[in-house]
C-alpha positions as CSV (number, residue, x, y, z in Angstrom):
1,M,109.3,85.9,79.6
2,N,111.7,86.9,82.4
3,R,110.2,85.9,85.7
4,M,110.8,88.3,88.6
5,D,111.4,86.8,92.0
6,R,110.0,88.2,95.2
7,R,113.2,90.0,96.2
8,R,113.6,91.9,92.9
9,F,109.9,92.8,93.0
10,L,110.1,94.2,96.5
11,V,113.2,96.2,95.6
12,S,111.8,97.6,92.4
13,S,108.3,98.4,93.9
14,S,109.8,100.0,97.0
15,S,112.0,102.1,94.9
16,A,109.0,103.2,92.8
17,A,107.0,104.0,96.0
18,L,109.9,106.0,97.4
19,A,110.2,108.0,94.2
20,A,106.4,108.6,94.0
21,G,106.4,109.8,97.6
22,T,109.0,112.5,96.9
23,F,106.7,114.0,94.3
24,S,103.6,114.1,96.6
25,V,105.2,116.1,99.4
26,P,104.2,119.5,97.9
27,A,100.6,118.3,97.8
28,L,100.8,117.5,101.5
29,I,102.2,120.9,102.3
30,A,99.7,122.8,100.2
31,G,96.8,120.9,101.7
32,S,94.8,118.6,99.5
33,P,91.2,119.5,98.5
34,N,90.3,115.8,98.6
35,E,90.6,114.4,102.1
36,T,89.6,110.8,101.1
37,V,92.5,108.4,100.9
38,R,92.1,106.2,97.8
39,V,93.9,102.9,98.0
40,A,94.7,100.2,95.4
41,V,95.4,96.6,96.3
42,L,97.5,94.3,94.2
43,G,96.3,90.7,94.2
44,N,93.4,89.1,96.0
45,G,95.2,86.5,98.2
46,N,94.7,86.1,101.9
47,K,96.6,89.3,103.0
48,A,95.1,91.4,100.2
49,R,91.6,90.3,101.2
50,E,92.4,91.2,104.8
51,H,93.6,94.6,103.8
52,S,90.6,95.2,101.5
53,G,88.2,94.2,104.3
54,I,89.9,96.6,106.7
55,L,89.6,99.4,104.2
56,N,85.9,98.7,103.7
57,R,85.3,98.6,107.5
58,L,87.1,101.9,107.9
59,N,85.0,103.5,105.1
60,A,81.8,102.1,106.7
61,A,82.8,103.6,110.0
62,G,83.1,107.0,108.4
63,E,86.9,107.1,108.0
64,P,88.0,108.8,104.7
65,Y,89.3,105.6,103.0
66,K,88.1,104.3,99.7
67,L,89.1,101.1,97.9
68,A,89.9,102.6,94.5
69,A,91.1,99.5,92.6
70,I,92.1,95.9,92.8
71,S,94.5,94.3,90.4
72,E,94.6,90.5,90.1
73,V,95.9,88.2,87.3
74,D,93.6,85.3,88.3
75,S,90.2,86.0,86.8
76,V,88.4,83.9,89.4
77,R,90.0,85.8,92.3
78,L,89.3,89.1,90.5
79,E,85.6,88.2,90.2
80,Q,85.6,87.3,94.0
81,A,87.2,90.6,94.8
82,Q,84.5,92.5,92.8
83,K,81.7,90.7,94.7
84,M,83.3,91.0,98.1
85,F,84.7,94.6,98.1
86,K,83.1,96.5,95.2
87,P,86.2,98.6,94.3
88,E,85.8,101.5,91.9
89,K,88.0,99.7,89.3
90,L,89.3,96.2,88.5
91,Y,92.5,95.4,86.6
92,N,93.4,92.0,85.2
């Protein structure tokens, strides 16, 4: 299997995010019927747990954010994420 280093991952993921952003502009102009921002987190390391916690606190404070999904390759961390943050979906 071909391992991807961090630099190549960042380049490819930022390119994908940029491409996805260009397609979502018409939805912003038209006004979305769903005002809740649904966020997915990749991994459940220290930074990802921090981000997930912030999203849950924003949601609890009445802000329109929802933790839609967490993706993690380590099954132990995935189980921890499920217990801590209760996302809508989990991906392994």
